[in-house]
N, C-alpha and C positions, 0 to 999 in steps of 0.2 A: 504494500500500500504506500501511496505517496505522502500521506499525512495531510492532504488537502481535502476539504469538504467540497468536492466538485459540484454536487447537486446544489449545495447552499450558495456557492459562488456564482453558479449559473443563474440561480433564481435572482440574486442581487443584480447581475448583469442584464438579464432579459426583462424581468419584471420591474426591478428597481430603477435601472438606468434606461430601459426601453431599447436595448440593443437587440439586433437580430442575432440568432445563434452563430451565424458565420462571422459576424463582427466581434462577438464575445471571444470566440476561439482564435481570432486573429490578433487579439491584444497580447502584449507582453504582461507579465505579472506587475511590473512597475507602472505600466499604463493603467491597468485595472486598479491598482492601489491608489493612484492619483485621482482617477475618476470617482472612486468611492470616498474621497476626501480624507484619506489617511495621510499622515506626514512622512511616510516612508521609513518609519522606525522598523528595524529588523531587516532592512534592505541588505543585499549582498555586499559585504565589505571585503577587504583584501585578505583578512585571516580566513574567512569562510571560503573565499575563492581558492586559496592555497589548500585548504582541507579537501575541497572537491577535486582539485587537480591531483592530489595524492591518491584519493579514493578512485578516481577515474582517469588514469593517465592516458595521454594520447599514445596511440600505437601506430607504427608504420609497417607497411607491407613490403618495403624495399623498392617501391616505385617512386622514388624521390624525383620530383620534377625540377628540383633546384639545382 
């Protein structure tokens, strides 16, 4: 599970904000947060980005275009 209340967030986006479902799903989390009037607290910071990079490292297949 992702830890997100997707049905609740979609209700807020579609019913609360009047978005079409395709527009809701096209939003980034930051855009949705802003539209919901949140201040962005808990946004991705450098430390969290580093944690994610360690947990999900980029992998290469040997097809380096560089």
